[in-house]
C-alpha positions in Angstrom: -2.1 -19.0 13.7 -3.1 -15.7 15.2 -1.7 -14.6 18.5 -4.0 -14.4 21.6 -3.4 -10.6 21.7 -2.0 -8.1 19.2 0.1 -5.1 20.3 -1.3 -2.1 18.4 1.9 -0.2 18.5 3.5 -2.8 16.2 1.1 -2.1 13.3 0.8 1.5 12.2 -2.5 1.2 10.5 -4.0 -0.7 13.4 -2.6 2.0 15.7 -4.4 4.7 13.7 -7.6 2.7 13.9 -7.2 2.3 17.6 -6.2 5.9 18.3 -8.7 6.0 21.2 -6.6 3.3 23.0 -3.3 3.8 24.8 -0.3 3.1 22.6 0.7 0.1 24.8 -2.7 -1.5 24.4 -3.1 -5.1 23.2 -6.3 -6.3 21.5 -7.7 -9.7 20.7 -7.8 -10.8 17.0 -11.6 -10.2 16.9 -11.1 -6.6 18.3 -8.3 -6.0 15.8 -10.4 -7.0 12.8 -13.3 -4.9 14.1 -10.9 -1.9 14.4 -9.7 -2.4 10.8 -13.2 -2.7 9.5 -14.5 0.3 11.4 -11.7 2.4 10.1 -11.7 0.9 6.6 -12.1 4.4 4.9 -8.8 5.5 6.3 -7.0 2.2 5.8 -3.9 2.6 3.5 -3.2 -0.9 2.3 -0.7 0.3 -0.3 1.6 1.7 2.3 1.0 -1.1 4.8 4.0 -3.2 5.7 4.1 -6.8 4.6 3.9 -7.9 8.2 0.7 -5.8 8.8 -0.8 -6.9 5.5 -0.2 -10.5 6.5 -1.9 -9.9 9.9 -4.9 -8.3 8.2 -5.2 -11.1 5.7 -5.0 -13.7 8.5 -7.6 -11.9 10.5 -9.9 -11.8 7.5 -9.4 -15.5 6.8 -9.6 -16.8 10.4 -11.9 -14.3 12.2 -13.9 -12.9 9.3 -14.2 -16.2 7.5 -12.9 -14.7 4.3 -15.1 -11.5 4.5 -13.9 -8.0 5.2 -16.8 -5.8 6.2 -15.2 -2.5 5.6 
C-alpha cells in the first residue's frame, strides 16, 4: 500500500526529478509517478536503492496500472 504522501528527500532519484521543489516537500503518489516519468531520461535505476526501486515499482503497479510512460 502506498503512503498518502511521499517525502522527496528520502528518495534520491525522486529528489533529482523534483529539483524545482523544496527539499522538505512531500508529493502524492500520482505526483511522484509523474515526476519519475517526466524525468525518465535521467533516472538511474541501476544505482537506485532497493527501497526507492520498490517505491517506483509500487507506483507503476498501483497508479500507472502497470505502465511506465517514461
